[in-house]
Phi, psi and omega in degrees: 000136177278133185244119182230130176256131173251124176242120184253138176238342188271156182291166186293327181233158177107327172227167177251016179296311178295320176302310182293322180298312178294325174299313180296319178298313184295317179299319180288324179297335181290334190275144176295139179076017177244135177238126188231140173232149181229126179242124176256132181214163182064216182298336182296337178308329179293341177303328187271004180290131184278162175067036174296138179244122181233158174302147180307135173089351180273144181292154184238109185294326178300315181293327183293329177289321187291325180305297180303319182296330179286341177261013177090011179287133175275139184228104180257148182231126179312120176293322179293321182290325175300314185293322176299332181257007177066027180260118179279160170305320174302339180274354181292145178288160176306131180097345174255149178222154177299136181222190186221164174290333174298319174294319175305314180299320178295320184290328180294312175302324179293321186291144174270336177210148183231128180244125181249130175242000000 
């Protein structure tokens, strides 16, 4: 099984880096023989905030995280980054969990390849 770790750093909106990373992670997670993990840090921690409201026709990063999570993708969110942005664990969307740099280090060792956005 191929193992890929995605590390996202950019905010959910304003740039398309997190959007594109989640598109790729979601597409990869749908393929047979692929194991995917996603770690959100820095401004990307806001991607995991629940109850996002976006204009009609605009992509919703929260929903983009739920799809891979339902397919078994582990999604960790840097706890220090959450704290810095005033986001509590209870505000995280379904499928996302508060995580640590220590867990990211473990995931890095697990991964065969790492993509950073």
